[in-house]
LODO-213031 format. One record per residue (C-alpha): residue number from 1; x, y, z. Coordinates in pm, whole numbers, plus 50000, padded with zeros to 5 digits. Example, Ala and Ser with C-alpha at 12.3 -4.5 7.8 and 13.67 -1.06 7.14 Angstrom:
2
> k|x|y|z
> 1|51230|49550|50780;
> 2|51367|49894|50714;
//
This chain:
191
> k|x|y|z
> 1|40726|75491|23917;
> 2|40796|75885|23807;
> 3|40915|75989|23497;
> 4|40883|75648|23298;
> 5|40730|75606|22989;
> 6|40434|75406|22844;
> 7|40346|75556|22506;
> 8|40144|75364|22279;
> 9|40158|75062|22551;
> 10|39844|74821|22626;
> 11|39774|74863|23002;
> 12|39405|74786|22990;
> 13|39300|74676|23327;
> 14|39544|74741|23525;
> 15|39483|74810|23898;
> 16|39746|75128|23994;
> 17|39549|75306|24236;
> 18|39726|75620|24375;
> 19|40002|75523|24134;
> 20|40270|75847|24161;
> 21|40311|75901|23745;
> 22|40443|76263|23778;
> 23|40590|76359|23477;
> 24|40487|76012|23295;
> 25|40520|75956|22911;
> 26|40166|75858|22880;
> 27|40068|75912|22511;
> 28|39832|75640|22324;
> 29|39850|75424|22627;
> 30|39574|75222|22683;
> 31|39418|75219|22991;
> 32|39076|75120|22945;
> 33|38902|74963|23267;
> 34|39182|74984|23478;
> 35|39178|75155|23798;
> 36|39383|75462|23816;
> 37|39169|75587|24110;
> 38|39373|75868|24328;
> 39|39652|75836|24035;
> 40|39910|76147|23989;
> 41|39976|76256|23624;
> 42|40056|76608|23733;
> 43|40334|76762|23441;
> 44|40237|76405|23261;
> 45|40318|76403|22867;
> 46|40004|76273|22636;
> 47|39734|76334|22867;
> 48|39503|76423|22554;
> 49|39617|76069|22397;
> 50|39541|75830|22669;
> 51|39290|75599|22636;
> 52|39061|75570|22947;
> 53|38757|75407|22834;
> 54|38547|75246|23118;
> 55|38852|75309|23335;
> 56|38820|75415|23722;
> 57|38960|75768|23667;
> 58|38932|75943|23966;
> 59|39317|76108|23902;
> 60|39432|76352|24150;
> 61|39668|76637|24115;
> 62|39587|76600|23702;
> 63|39708|76912|23565;
> 64|39734|76938|23153;
> 65|40121|77118|23068;
> 66|40043|77470|23052;
> 67|40142|77698|22783;
> 68|40543|77761|22826;
> 69|40796|77942|22636;
> 70|41120|77928|22671;
> 71|41310|78204|22541;
> 72|41662|78076|22311;
> 73|41908|78338|22175;
> 74|41981|78174|21890;
> 75|41756|77935|21583;
> 76|41617|77635|21692;
> 77|41716|77347|21478;
> 78|41609|77028|21666;
> 79|41505|76929|21971;
> 80|41457|76543|22129;
> 81|41342|76494|22502;
> 82|41473|76282|22728;
> 83|41322|75928|22721;
> 84|41349|75873|23080;
> 85|41290|76205|23229;
> 86|41027|76388|23051;
> 87|41143|76709|23164;
> 88|41475|76725|22968;
> 89|41462|76874|22660;
> 90|41765|76854|22387;
> 91|41761|77165|22200;
> 92|42027|77227|21893;
> 93|42091|77543|21759;
> 94|42182|77724|21463;
> 95|42491|77846|21679;
> 96|42639|77506|21708;
> 97|42517|77483|22093;
> 98|42297|77238|22234;
> 99|42087|77326|22530;
> 100|41924|77145|22801;
> 101|41630|77246|22946;
> 102|41395|77099|23224;
> 103|41081|77269|22991;
> 104|40881|77250|23312;
> 105|41062|77429|23500;
> 106|41119|77686|23205;
> 107|41501|77670|23307;
> 108|41828|77587|23153;
> 109|42055|77324|23310;
> 110|42367|77327|23040;
> 111|42481|77471|22750;
> 112|42695|77183|22504;
> 113|42932|77368|22278;
> 114|43144|77104|22033;
> 115|43010|77195|21708;
> 116|43103|77463|21516;
> 117|42842|77520|21291;
> 118|42431|77451|21349;
> 119|42329|77157|21527;
> 120|42061|77017|21282;
> 121|41956|76664|21472;
> 122|41952|76526|21834;
> 123|41870|76161|21990;
> 124|41847|76061|22275;
> 125|41904|75641|22287;
> 126|41588|75446|22420;
> 127|41816|75380|22756;
> 128|41848|75710|22825;
> 129|42221|75676|22883;
> 130|42325|75846|22545;
> 131|42243|76185|22341;
> 132|42362|76163|22006;
> 133|42412|76454|21805;
> 134|42466|76598|21443;
> 135|42587|76918|21298;
> 136|42616|77118|20941;
> 137|43030|77100|21082;
> 138|43018|76747|20916;
> 139|43015|76594|21252;
> 140|42882|76350|21501;
> 141|42899|76351|21854;
> 142|42817|76094|22110;
> 143|42735|76238|22474;
> 144|42736|75995|22787;
> 145|42415|76171|22992;
> 146|42493|76150|23340;
> 147|42805|76385|23281;
> 148|42728|76504|22937;
> 149|43093|76457|22844;
> 150|43139|76345|22456;
> 151|43235|75969|22460;
> 152|43278|75939|22086;
> 153|43327|76185|21771;
> 154|43227|76102|21431;
> 155|43387|76347|21148;
> 156|43419|76371|20815;
> 157|43131|76312|20703;
> 158|43022|76470|20391;
> 159|42779|76738|20363;
> 160|42709|76756|20701;
> 161|42494|76517|20947;
> 162|42146|76602|20915;
> 163|42028|76239|21094;
> 164|42132|76083|21371;
> 165|41925|75767|21516;
> 166|42008|75510|21819;
> 167|41955|75156|21714;
> 168|41632|75045|21982;
> 169|41919|74823|22203;
> 170|42126|75175|22238;
> 171|42400|74978|22056;
> 172|42474|75097|21778;
> 173|42416|75482|21632;
> 174|42288|75552|21224;
> 175|42409|75871|21082;
> 176|42298|76008|20762;
> 177|42422|76312|20527;
> 178|42110|76271|20374;
> 179|42209|76378|20008;
> 180|42453|76107|19925;
> 181|42225|75874|19976;
> 182|42476|75738|20284;
> 183|42427|75567|20598;
> 184|42698|75583|20863;
> 185|42691|75324|21128;
> 186|42891|75351|21507;
> 187|42925|75119|21784;
> 188|42793|75352|22095;
> 189|42994|75174|22305;
> 190|43355|75153|22122;
> 191|43309|75434|21892;
//
């Protein structure tokens, strides 16, 4: 069960002794009355908000994320965490690049360089298959996260793209430029 998200779920009373929850998202998860004896929550995100009232919590290898510092040679404008891999963060920069990092290992995995101006917003689809980016260059891109290749380009959005957000089923991408109150909708698969 490593790299899964239980964010905000009510899992009270579950019996998962010895479960491998490495790098899981457990923020605001209710494990009240559960059996988590020997569970591995190493690098889990949200331990400080996890509810464990009356739970059997003899957790092994429990480590809250230590303070980490990733140095970027550009101003950071946007962040998005991968929903299926808690260690991966996309960082949108003023120089137009998107840096994909493993923040646990503190190492850069790759740089995506398609925007000609600042990357203002990022969003991963809930299923983790896509990353959307929007920039001050009036473009939005949909990236396939298996290869980080561009699937679709939306261009000509006036005044830059200030917001990108996938629908809950990951089938649509909503973008906005904020200033004109316009919302642009794109089909994720067909553009």
